[in-house]
C-alpha positions in Angstrom: -12.2 -29.6 5.7 -10.3 -32.7 6.5 -11.0 -35.1 9.4 -8.0 -36.4 11.3 -7.9 -39.3 13.7 -5.3 -38.5 16.3 -3.9 -40.8 19.0 -2.9 -39.0 22.2 -1.6 -40.4 25.5 -4.4 -40.3 28.1 -2.4 -37.7 30.2 -2.1 -35.4 27.2 -5.7 -35.8 26.3 -6.8 -34.8 29.8 -4.6 -31.7 29.7 -5.9 -30.7 26.3 -9.5 -31.3 27.4 -9.0 -29.2 30.5 -7.3 -26.4 28.7 -10.1 -26.3 26.1 -12.7 -26.2 28.8 -10.9 -23.3 30.6 -10.6 -21.4 27.3 -14.2 -22.0 26.5 -13.5 -23.6 23.2 -13.7 -27.1 21.7 -10.8 -29.5 21.7 -10.9 -29.3 17.9 -10.5 -25.5 18.1 -7.7 -25.7 20.6 -5.7 -28.3 18.5 -6.4 -26.4 15.3 -5.1 -23.2 16.8 -2.1 -25.0 18.3 -1.2 -26.4 14.9 -1.6 -23.0 13.2 0.6 -21.4 15.8 3.3 -24.0 15.5 3.3 -23.8 11.7 3.5 -20.0 11.9 6.5 -20.2 14.3 8.3 -22.6 12.0 7.6 -20.5 8.9 8.9 -17.4 10.7 12.0 -19.2 11.8 12.6 -20.4 8.2 12.0 -16.8 6.9 14.4 -15.2 9.4 17.1 -17.8 8.7 16.8 -17.1 4.9 17.0 -13.4 5.5 20.0 -13.9 7.8 21.8 -15.9 5.2 21.5 -12.9 2.8 23.3 -10.6 5.3 26.8 -9.5 4.9 28.7 -8.8 8.1 31.2 -6.6 6.4 28.5 -4.3 5.1 26.9 -4.3 8.5 30.1 -3.2 10.1 30.6 -0.5 7.5 27.2 1.0 8.2 27.6 0.7 11.9 30.9 2.6 11.7 28.9 5.6 10.3 26.9 5.9 13.6 28.3 8.6 15.7 29.9 7.5 19.0 27.8 9.5 21.5 26.2 9.1 24.8 22.5 8.2 24.6 20.0 11.1 25.0 17.9 11.2 28.1 14.9 8.9 27.6 16.7 6.6 25.2 
């Protein structure tokens, strides 16, 4: 485990402290979770961008053209 010294503006520190109190967790837990969530969001975006770059619009349209043109069924 690594120790990190972090400088926060007083207003942000107050908000973090209050949120941690309301959640019933430590400031450390709150910031660790927030960092993990941000890293996960960025990694997901990067993954999806990579997958999108592999796509081929022509192939997509070809497959989409095979879908019958029909009214949706009740409940769809």
